[in-house]
C-alpha positions, 0 to 999 in steps of 0.5 A: 689845805683840803685833806680827805676825812681819815675817820673810819666808820664801821658799817654792816653790809649784806651781800650774796654769796657769789659776791663774797666768794669773788671778793675772797678769791681776790683777797686770796690772790692778794689783790686786796689785803681784805674784804673790808679793803675791797669793799672800800675800794669799791665803794670809793670808785663807785662814788667817784663815777658818780661824781663824774656823771653828776659833773657831766650832767651839769656840763650838759645843762649849761648853756652856750651863754652860761658857758661863755660868761663863766669862762670870761669871769675866770679869764678876768680872775686870771689876769687880775691874779686872784687864783692862787698857786694850787699846784703844790695842793693839787700835787699833794691830794693826788699823792694822798689819793695814790697813797690811799688807792695802794693802801685799799688795793692791797699787798701789790705795790 
């Protein structure tokens, strides 16, 4: 099963004062538990957006022939039963992501 790495690594980040002030306002409003939680959330969100854009770029680079070939290969695997039932694993990963999101988001549930 694929599980996100839970080891945390400390890093130092320098931010402009106005950014820190805005983060502190969010913490004060209990949107996040701490500056660190906000930064983890912001970095995770940004990385996700970058990964989505990367996937879109890859999709745009495929030719219609390549798409057809990939679809046919997937259909053959599906008919041959070569795909494992991944619903349980996907559900677990989505639950883990939701739990982490709530933790990073802070006190509001």
